[in-house]
C-alpha positions in Angstrom: 21.9 -146.0 -72.4 20.2 -145.9 -69.0 23.4 -144.9 -67.1 22.4 -141.2 -66.4 21.6 -140.0 -63.0 18.0 -140.4 -61.9 15.9 -137.3 -61.8 13.5 -138.5 -59.2 13.2 -141.3 -56.7 10.6 -144.0 -56.8 8.8 -142.4 -53.8 8.6 -139.0 -55.7 7.3 -140.8 -58.8 4.6 -142.6 -56.7 3.6 -139.2 -55.1 3.3 -137.6 -58.6 1.2 -140.4 -59.9 -1.1 -140.3 -56.9 -1.6 -136.6 -57.4 -2.5 -137.1 -61.0 -5.1 -139.7 -60.0 -6.6 -137.4 -57.3 -6.8 -134.4 -59.8 -8.4 -136.2 -62.7 -11.3 -134.6 -64.4 -14.7 -134.8 -62.8 -17.4 -136.7 -64.8 -19.5 -133.5 -65.5 -16.4 -131.3 -66.2 -17.0 -128.9 -69.1 -20.8 -129.5 -69.2 -22.1 -126.8 -66.8 -22.1 -123.1 -67.7 -22.8 -120.1 -65.5 -26.3 -118.8 -66.0 -25.1 -115.2 -65.4 -22.0 -114.9 -67.6 -22.1 -118.1 -69.7 -18.6 -119.2 -68.9 -17.8 -122.8 -68.1 -18.0 -123.7 -64.4 -15.2 -125.5 -62.6 -15.7 -128.3 -60.1 -14.1 -128.4 -56.7 -14.1 -131.2 -54.2 -14.4 -130.2 -50.5 -14.6 -131.9 -47.2 -16.7 -131.0 -44.2 -17.1 -132.3 -40.7 -20.6 -133.6 -41.3 -20.0 -135.0 -44.7 -17.0 -136.9 -46.0 -16.8 -135.2 -49.4 -18.9 -132.9 -51.6 -18.7 -131.5 -55.1 -19.3 -127.8 -55.9 -19.6 -126.1 -59.2 -18.1 -122.6 -59.2 -17.8 -119.8 -61.7 -14.4 -118.1 -61.6 -15.0 -115.6 -64.3 -13.9 -112.0 -63.5 -15.8 -109.1 -65.0 -14.2 -106.0 -66.5 -14.5 -104.1 -63.2 -12.5 -106.9 -61.4 -15.5 -108.3 -59.6 -16.5 -111.9 -59.9 -19.8 -113.7 -59.8 -20.5 -115.0 -56.3 -23.0 -117.8 -55.9 
């Protein structure tokens, strides 16, 4: 028991945990719906030169013709 070869290093584990923390759900996730198609909107975090960080709610629904709703 416990003598098998390790699958990942401690550094790899720490990087994975850090990524999980960064990608956690946003507080309003699942609460906003697109006014055009009614699908749930997704949050994205962005960075700009003027602001440190900003949130943006986007609709990623694709319609039958292949187009998507652009905001």
